[in-house]
DRENDO-1510 file (C-alpha; in Angstrom, 1 decimal, always signed):
<recs>
REC; n; res; u; v; w
REC; 1; MET; +21.8; +1.7; +9.0 .
REC; 2; GLN; +25.2; +3.4; +8.1 .
REC; 3; PRO; +24.9; +4.9; +4.7 .
REC; 4; MET; +27.8; +4.2; +2.3 .
REC; 5; ALA; +30.8; +6.6; +1.9 .
REC; 6; GLY; +30.1; +9.5; -0.6 .
REC; 7; GLN; +33.2; +9.2; -2.9 .
REC; 8; ASP; +31.6; +6.5; -5.1 .
REC; 9; LEU; +28.2; +8.2; -5.7 .
REC; 10; LEU; +26.6; +7.5; -8.9 .
REC; 11; ASP; +26.9; +10.4; -11.5 .
REC; 12; TRP; +23.3; +10.6; -12.8 .
REC; 13; ALA; +24.3; +12.3; -15.9 .
REC; 14; GLN; +26.5; +9.3; -16.7 .
REC; 15; LEU; +23.9; +6.5; -16.0 .
REC; 16; GLY; +23.7; +3.6; -18.7 .
REC; 17; PRO; +21.1; +3.7; -21.6 .
REC; 18; VAL; +19.1; +1.1; -19.9 .
REC; 19; THR; +18.8; +2.6; -16.7 .
REC; 20; THR; +18.2; +6.1; -18.1 .
REC; 21; LEU; +15.3; +4.5; -20.2 .
REC; 22; PHE; +13.6; +3.1; -17.1 .
REC; 23; VAL; +14.2; +5.9; -14.7 .
REC; 24; HIS; +13.4; +8.8; -17.1 .
REC; 25; GLU; +10.9; +7.5; -19.6 .
REC; 26; LEU; +9.4; +3.8; -19.0 .
REC; 27; HIS; +8.7; +4.5; -15.4 .
REC; 28; TYR; +6.6; +7.5; -16.3 .
REC; 29; GLY; +5.0; +5.8; -19.2 .
REC; 30; ALA; +3.9; +3.1; -17.0 .
REC; 31; LEU; +2.5; +5.6; -14.6 .
REC; 32; ALA; +0.5; +7.2; -17.5 .
REC; 33; PHE; -0.8; +3.7; -18.4 .
REC; 34; MET; -1.7; +3.0; -14.9 .
REC; 35; VAL; -3.8; +6.4; -14.5 .
REC; 36; LEU; -5.5; +5.4; -17.8 .
REC; 37; ALA; -6.6; +2.0; -16.5 .
REC; 38; TYR; -7.7; +3.3; -13.3 .
REC; 39; THR; -9.7; +6.1; -15.0 .
REC; 40; ILE; -11.5; +3.5; -17.1 .
REC; 41; LYS; -12.2; +1.4; -14.1 .
REC; 42; ILE; -13.6; +4.3; -11.9 .
REC; 43; ARG; -15.8; +5.3; -14.8 .
REC; 44; GLN; -17.2; +2.0; -14.9 .
REC; 45; LEU; -17.8; +2.0; -11.2 .
REC; 46; LEU; -19.7; +5.4; -11.4 .
REC; 47; LYS; -21.9; +4.1; -14.1 .
REC; 48; LEU; -23.2; +1.4; -12.0 .
REC; 49; PRO; -26.7; +2.1; -10.4 .
REC; 50; ALA; -26.4; +3.4; -6.8 .
REC; 51; ILE; -27.9; +1.5; -3.9 .
REC; 52; VAL; -31.2; +2.8; -2.8 .
REC; 53; GLU; -32.5; +2.2; +0.6 .
REC; 54; GLY; -36.1; +1.1; +0.8 .
REC; 55; THR; -36.8; +2.0; +4.4 .
REC; 56; PRO; -36.8; +5.2; +6.5 .
REC; 57; PRO; -33.4; +6.3; +7.7 .
REC; 58; ARG; -32.8; +5.6; +11.6 .
REC; 59; GLY; -29.4; +7.2; +11.7 .
REC; 60; SER; -27.0; +9.8; +10.1 .
REC; 61; HIS; -25.6; +8.9; +6.7 .
REC; 62; PRO; -22.7; +11.6; +6.7 .
REC; 63; GLN; -21.5; +10.4; +10.3 .
REC; 64; ALA; -21.7; +6.9; +9.3 .
REC; 65; ILE; -19.8; +7.3; +6.2 .
REC; 66; ARG; -17.0; +9.2; +8.0 .
REC; 67; TYR; -16.9; +6.5; +10.6 .
REC; 68; ALA; -16.5; +3.9; +7.8 .
REC; 69; TYR; -13.6; +5.6; +6.3 .
REC; 70; LEU; -11.9; +6.2; +9.7 .
REC; 71; THR; -11.9; +2.6; +11.0 .
REC; 72; LEU; -8.9; +2.1; +8.9 .
REC; 73; ALA; -7.0; +4.3; +11.6 .
REC; 74; MET; -9.1; +3.1; +14.5 .
REC; 75; PRO; -8.1; -0.6; +14.9 .
REC; 76; TRP; -9.7; -0.8; +18.3 .
REC; 77; GLU; -13.1; -0.2; +16.5 .
REC; 78; LEU; -12.5; -3.9; +14.9 .
REC; 79; GLU; -12.8; -6.8; +17.0 .
REC; 80; SER; -10.4; -8.9; +14.9 .
REC; 81; GLN; -7.7; -6.0; +15.3 .
REC; 82; ARG; -8.4; -5.6; +19.1 .
REC; 83; ARG; -7.8; -9.3; +19.4 .
REC; 84; ASN; -4.6; -9.2; +17.5 .
REC; 85; TRP; -2.8; -5.8; +17.5 .
REC; 86; SER; +0.4; -7.5; +16.0 .
REC; 87; SER; -1.5; -7.9; +12.5 .
REC; 88; TYR; -2.6; -4.4; +12.4 .
REC; 89; VAL; +0.9; -3.1; +13.1 .
REC; 90; GLU; +2.4; -5.4; +10.5 .
REC; 91; PHE; -0.3; -4.3; +8.0 .
REC; 92; ALA; +0.5; -0.7; +8.8 .
REC; 93; LEU; +4.3; -0.8; +8.5 .
REC; 94; PHE; +4.1; -2.9; +5.3 .
REC; 95; HIS; +1.9; -0.4; +3.6 .
REC; 96; ILE; +3.9; +2.6; +5.0 .
REC; 97; ALA; +7.1; +1.1; +3.4 .
REC; 98; ILE; +5.2; +0.6; +0.2 .
REC; 99; ALA; +4.1; +4.3; +0.2 .
REC; 100; PHE; +7.7; +5.4; +1.0 .
REC; 101; GLY; +8.9; +3.3; -2.0 .
REC; 102; ILE; +6.4; +4.9; -4.5 .
REC; 103; GLY; +7.4; +8.2; -3.2 .
REC; 104; THR; +11.1; +7.4; -3.6 .
REC; 105; ALA; +10.7; +6.3; -7.1 .
REC; 106; PHE; +9.1; +9.5; -8.2 .
REC; 107; THR; +11.4; +11.8; -6.2 .
REC; 108; LEU; +14.8; +10.3; -6.6 .
REC; 109; PRO; +15.4; +11.3; -10.2 .
REC; 110; ILE; +14.5; +14.8; -9.5 .
REC; 111; ALA; +15.9; +15.4; -6.0 .
REC; 112; TYR; +18.9; +13.0; -5.9 .
REC; 113; GLU; +21.1; +15.7; -4.3 .
REC; 114; ALA; +19.0; +16.4; -1.5 .
REC; 115; MET; +18.2; +12.6; -0.9 .
REC; 116; ARG; +21.9; +11.9; -0.6 .
REC; 117; SER; +21.7; +13.2; +3.2 .
REC; 118; SER; +22.7; +10.4; +5.4 .
REC; 119; LEU; +19.7; +10.9; +7.6 .
REC; 120; VAL; +17.3; +10.4; +4.5 .
REC; 121; VAL; +19.3; +7.3; +3.3 .
REC; 122; SER; +19.6; +5.6; +6.7 .
REC; 123; SER; +15.6; +6.3; +7.3 .
REC; 124; LEU; +14.7; +4.9; +3.9 .
REC; 125; GLN; +16.9; +1.9; +4.3 .
REC; 126; TRP; +15.3; +1.1; +7.6 .
REC; 127; ILE; +11.8; +1.7; +6.4 .
REC; 128; PHE; +12.6; -0.7; +3.3 .
REC; 129; THR; +14.2; -3.2; +5.4 .
REC; 130; ILE; +11.4; -3.4; +7.9 .
REC; 131; GLY; +9.0; -3.6; +5.0 .
REC; 132; ALA; +10.7; -6.4; +3.2 .
REC; 133; ALA; +11.1; -8.6; +6.5 .
REC; 134; ILE; +7.3; -8.0; +7.0 .
REC; 135; GLY; +6.8; -9.1; +3.3 .
REC; 136; LEU; +8.7; -12.3; +4.0 .
REC; 137; ILE; +6.6; -12.7; +7.3 .
REC; 138; ARG; +3.4; -12.5; +5.4 .
REC; 139; LEU; +4.7; -14.8; +2.6 .
REC; 140; GLY; +5.5; -17.3; +5.1 .
REC; 141; ASN; +2.2; -17.1; +6.9 .
REC; 142; ARG; +0.4; -17.8; +3.5 .
REC; 143; LEU; +2.6; -20.7; +2.9 .
REC; 144; MET; +2.4; -22.2; +6.4 .
REC; 145; ARG; -1.1; -21.5; +7.7 .
REC; 146; ARG; -3.7; -23.7; +6.2 .
REC; 147; GLU; -6.7; -21.2; +6.5 .
REC; 148; LEU; -4.6; -18.7; +4.6 .
REC; 149; ARG; -3.5; -21.2; +2.0 .
REC; 150; ALA; -7.3; -21.7; +1.3 .
REC; 151; ILE; -7.9; -18.2; +0.4 .
REC; 152; SER; -4.6; -17.5; -1.2 .
REC; 153; SER; -4.4; -17.4; -5.1 .
REC; 154; PRO; -1.2; -17.7; -7.2 .
REC; 155; ASP; -1.5; -13.9; -7.7 .
REC; 156; ASP; -1.1; -13.5; -3.9 .
REC; 157; TYR; +1.9; -15.2; -3.7 .
REC; 158; PHE; +3.4; -13.5; -6.9 .
REC; 159; CYS; +2.6; -10.0; -5.8 .
REC; 160; LEU; +3.9; -10.5; -2.3 .
REC; 161; THR; +7.1; -11.9; -3.4 .
REC; 162; MET; +7.6; -9.1; -6.0 .
REC; 163; LEU; +6.7; -6.5; -3.5 .
REC; 164; THR; +9.3; -8.0; -1.1 .
REC; 165; LEU; +11.9; -8.1; -3.7 .
REC; 166; TRP; +11.1; -4.4; -4.8 .
REC; 167; LEU; +11.5; -3.1; -1.2 .
REC; 168; ALA; +14.7; -5.1; -0.8 .
REC; 169; SER; +16.0; -3.5; -4.0 .
REC; 170; GLY; +15.1; -0.1; -2.5 .
REC; 171; VAL; +17.8; -0.8; +0.1 .
REC; 172; MET; +20.4; -0.9; -2.4 .
REC; 173; ALA; +19.1; +1.9; -4.6 .
REC; 174; VAL; +18.6; +4.8; -2.0 .
REC; 175; PRO; +22.4; +5.1; -1.2 .
REC; 176; GLN; +23.0; +6.0; -5.1 .
REC; 177; LYS; +26.1; +3.7; -4.9 .
REC; 178; SER; +25.1; +0.8; -7.1 .
REC; 179; GLU; +23.6; +1.4; -10.6 .
REC; 180; VAL; +22.5; -2.4; -10.6 .
REC; 181; GLY; +20.4; -1.5; -7.5 .
REC; 182; LEU; +19.0; +1.4; -9.1 .
REC; 183; LEU; +18.0; -0.4; -12.2 .
REC; 184; VAL; +16.4; -3.3; -10.3 .
REC; 185; PHE; +14.5; -0.9; -8.2 .
REC; 186; TYR; +13.1; +0.9; -11.3 .
REC; 187; VAL; +12.4; -2.2; -13.4 .
REC; 188; LEU; +10.3; -3.6; -10.6 .
REC; 189; ALA; +8.7; -0.3; -9.9 .
REC; 190; THR; +7.8; +0.0; -13.8 .
REC; 191; PHE; +6.6; -3.4; -13.9 .
REC; 192; PHE; +4.3; -2.8; -11.0 .
REC; 193; LEU; +2.7; +0.2; -12.4 .
REC; 194; ILE; +1.6; -1.7; -15.4 .
REC; 195; TYR; +0.7; -5.1; -13.6 .
REC; 196; VAL; -1.2; -3.6; -10.7 .
REC; 197; PRO; -4.5; -2.7; -12.5 .
REC; 198; PHE; -4.9; -6.3; -13.6 .
REC; 199; SER; -3.9; -7.8; -10.1 .
REC; 200; LYS; -5.6; -8.3; -6.7 .
REC; 201; ILE; -3.3; -5.4; -5.6 .
REC; 202; SER; -5.9; -3.0; -7.2 .
REC; 203; HIS; -8.4; -3.7; -4.6 .
REC; 204; TYR; -7.4; -0.3; -3.0 .
REC; 205; ILE; -9.3; +1.5; -6.0 .
REC; 206; TYR; -12.5; +0.0; -4.7 .
REC; 207; TRP; -11.8; +0.8; -1.1 .
REC; 208; PRO; -13.3; +4.4; -1.2 .
REC; 209; PHE; -16.5; +3.1; -2.9 .
REC; 210; ILE; -16.7; +0.0; -0.6 .
REC; 211; ARG; -16.5; +2.2; +2.6 .
REC; 212; TYR; -18.9; +4.7; +1.4 .
REC; 213; TYR; -21.7; +2.3; +0.9 .
REC; 214; VAL; -20.7; +0.4; +4.0 .
REC; 215; GLY; -21.1; +3.5; +6.0 .
REC; 216; LYS; -24.3; +4.7; +4.2 .
REC; 217; HIS; -25.9; +1.3; +4.6 .
REC; 218; PHE; -25.2; +0.7; +8.4 .
REC; 219; GLY; -25.7; +4.4; +9.0 .
REC; 220; HIS; -29.1; +4.2; +7.7 .
REC; 221; ARG; -29.8; +1.4; +10.1 .
REC; 222; ALA; -28.3; +3.4; +12.9 .
REC; 223; VAL; -25.7; +0.5; +13.4 .
REC; 224; TYR; -22.6; +3.1; +12.3 .
REC; 225; PRO; -21.2; +4.8; +14.1 .
REC; 226; LYS; -20.9; +1.9; +16.8 .
REC; 227; LYS; -22.3; +2.9; +20.2 .
REC; 228; ALA; -21.0; +1.7; +23.5 .
REC; 229; VAL; -23.1; -1.1; +24.9 .
REC; 230; PRO; -23.5; -0.6; +28.8 .
REC; 231; LYS; -22.7; -3.8; +30.8 .
REC; 232; LEU; -25.6; -5.3; +32.5 .
REC; 233; GLU; -25.3; -5.5; +36.4 .
REC; 234; SER; -25.8; -9.2; +37.9 .
REC; 235; VAL; -28.8; -9.7; +39.7 .
REC; 236; GLY; -28.7; -11.3; +43.1 .
</recs>
């Protein structure tokens, strides 16, 4: 994307009071709230009794746990991803766009001069555009495919819609040309920091715990790491 000309760039010292409030205060207050909410949630998880295996180990727990964590970056290890690579690429690009959005939200107020580079602006606009497009595709799939509708809750539709709008607002915010675009981007970012601990998006906080116990459980039985199964030669 071609970044906009530089003569109309926003003066960060002259932002309106509402924009200033969200960018410099409410956004960080919402971050503190999210950290507090997750600290409480993690402490609750750590207080739960650990799973104890009742049989002698047949495999390596550390190797299996590492394998369980690394499967996120090894789609060929999962049959569902091997059969449908496009879904993994879609998943990866969408979450990469969200990660860049989070990074932008915290970097822009303190490094706005450096982020006015045409390369930075163009790159972020492309990333956010791709992310928003994938968000629309994922939302359409949930609406159109019966099997996805059956497992979707109102929170799924709401979060996906809001994430898509947030990524789209990032396209308007990163050129630093529109205060309205900047405000919308930070209003949505602030909203997510408060809402996420209570939504299904917070599943990622459980992911490290789940992968640890999955690796330990299947490593105990020597199922993880997966081993190549030799093909049987036909007889006769």
